[in-house]
C-alpha positions in Angstrom: -22.3 24.4 -21.6 -20.7 22.0 -19.2 -23.2 20.5 -16.7 -22.5 18.7 -13.5 -24.6 15.5 -13.4 -24.9 12.7 -10.9 -23.6 9.4 -12.4 -26.1 7.0 -13.8 -25.8 3.9 -15.9 -26.5 5.9 -19.0 -23.2 7.6 -18.5 -21.1 4.4 -18.2 -19.9 4.3 -21.8 -19.1 8.0 -21.9 -17.2 7.7 -18.6 -15.1 4.8 -19.8 -14.3 6.7 -23.0 -13.4 9.8 -21.0 -11.0 7.9 -18.7 -9.4 6.0 -21.6 -8.6 9.3 -23.2 -8.0 11.5 -20.1 -5.7 9.4 -18.0 -2.9 9.1 -20.7 -2.8 12.9 -20.9 -1.2 12.8 -17.4 1.0 9.8 -18.1 -1.4 7.2 -16.6 -3.2 4.4 -18.1 -6.8 3.3 -17.7 -6.9 -0.3 -16.5 -10.6 -1.4 -16.1 -9.5 -5.1 -15.8 -7.1 -4.2 -12.9 -6.7 -1.2 -10.7 -9.7 0.6 -12.1 -12.0 -2.4 -11.9 -14.1 -0.6 -9.2 -15.4 1.6 -12.0 -17.1 -1.3 -13.6 -19.9 -0.8 -11.0 -19.7 2.8 -9.9 -22.9 2.5 -7.9 -21.4 -0.3 -5.7 -17.9 1.3 -5.4 -18.9 4.9 -4.6 -21.5 6.4 -2.3 -21.7 9.4 -4.8 -20.2 10.1 -8.2 -20.6 13.0 -10.6 -19.6 13.7 -14.2 -19.1 16.9 -16.0 -21.0 16.5 -19.3 -20.7 18.6 -22.4 -22.8 17.7 -25.4 -23.3 14.1 -24.2 -19.5 13.7 -23.6 -18.0 13.2 -20.1 -15.2 15.7 -19.7 -14.6 15.3 -16.0 -15.5 13.2 -13.0 -15.2 12.8 -9.2 -16.3 10.2 -6.7 -16.7 9.8 -2.9 -16.2 6.5 -1.1 -16.9 5.8 2.5 -13.9 5.2 4.8 -15.7 5.1 8.1 -18.9 6.4 9.8 -17.4 9.9 10.0 -14.8 10.0 7.2 -14.9 9.6 3.4 -12.5 9.7 0.5 -12.4 11.9 -2.6 -11.4 9.7 -5.5 -11.2 9.7 -9.3 -11.0 13.5 -9.8 -10.1 14.0 -13.5 -10.7 16.7 -16.1 -9.4 16.9 -19.6 -6.2 18.9 -19.8 -7.8 21.2 -22.4 -10.4 22.3 -19.9 -8.1 22.7 -16.9 -7.7 26.2 -15.5 -11.4 27.0 -15.9 -12.4 26.1 -12.3 -13.9 22.7 -13.3 -11.6 20.7 -11.0 -12.5 23.0 -8.1 -16.2 22.6 -9.0 -15.9 18.8 -8.8 -13.9 18.8 -5.6 -16.3 21.2 -3.9 -19.2 19.0 -4.9 -17.5 16.0 -3.2 -16.7 18.1 -0.1 -20.3 19.3 0.1 -21.5 15.7 -0.1 -19.1 14.8 2.8 -20.5 17.7 4.9 -24.1 16.7 4.0 -23.3 13.1 5.1 -22.0 14.4 8.4 -18.4 13.5 7.9 -15.8 15.1 10.1 -13.1 14.7 7.5 -12.6 13.9 3.8 -9.3 12.3 2.7 -7.5 11.7 -0.6 -4.4 10.1 -2.0 -2.6 11.1 -5.1 0.9 11.1 -6.7 3.5 13.8 -6.1 3.7 14.5 -9.8 0.1 15.8 -9.8 1.3 19.3 -8.8 -1.8 21.2 -10.1 -4.1 18.9 -8.2 -2.1 19.1 -5.0 -2.1 22.9 -5.3 -5.9 22.9 -5.7 -6.3 20.6 -2.7 -4.2 22.9 -0.5 -6.2 25.9 -1.7 -9.3 24.1 -0.6 -7.8 23.6 2.9 -6.5 20.0 2.7 -3.3 19.3 4.7 -0.8 16.6 4.4 -1.3 13.5 6.6 0.3 10.1 7.1 -0.5 7.3 4.8 -4.0 6.0 5.5 -4.4 3.3 2.8 -2.4 0.7 0.9 -2.5 2.3 -2.6 0.9 1.4 -3.9 0.9 4.2 -6.5 0.1 7.0 -4.1 2.8 9.0 -2.3 0.8 12.0 -1.1 -2.0 11.7 1.5 -4.2 14.7 2.5 -7.2 15.5 4.7 -9.7 18.3 5.0 -11.2 18.8 8.5 -15.0 19.3 8.1 -15.8 19.7 11.8 
């Protein structure tokens, strides 16, 4: 059974192992010394972070970072390819959206890359709409927002 668990330090090694294996599935690389350095201290980088855990192994994750008093950002949504199509990405995204609502945000944003067609389709089904660039992520070329008001 796959459980949704709030991130804690005990999951750190399993999370890094997951990201090192999952990101290459989609043509990306895990760079904890560079662009993924924020994951060295998940507690300081995210206001909330969850992992999907199966038999002690992280198989998916999502985080929420603050952008402003009334907006936050959905980040680091990944699930192993072998588990995609089972509603797990939706489950993670909905948990992040619920957190944003509970926090009182009026909007949740995200950035991604245009080659992530399945993720973009999920975001659109969840009600996200395309917006102008809101950050300086040099790899992102798609920016979206969900109105929570």
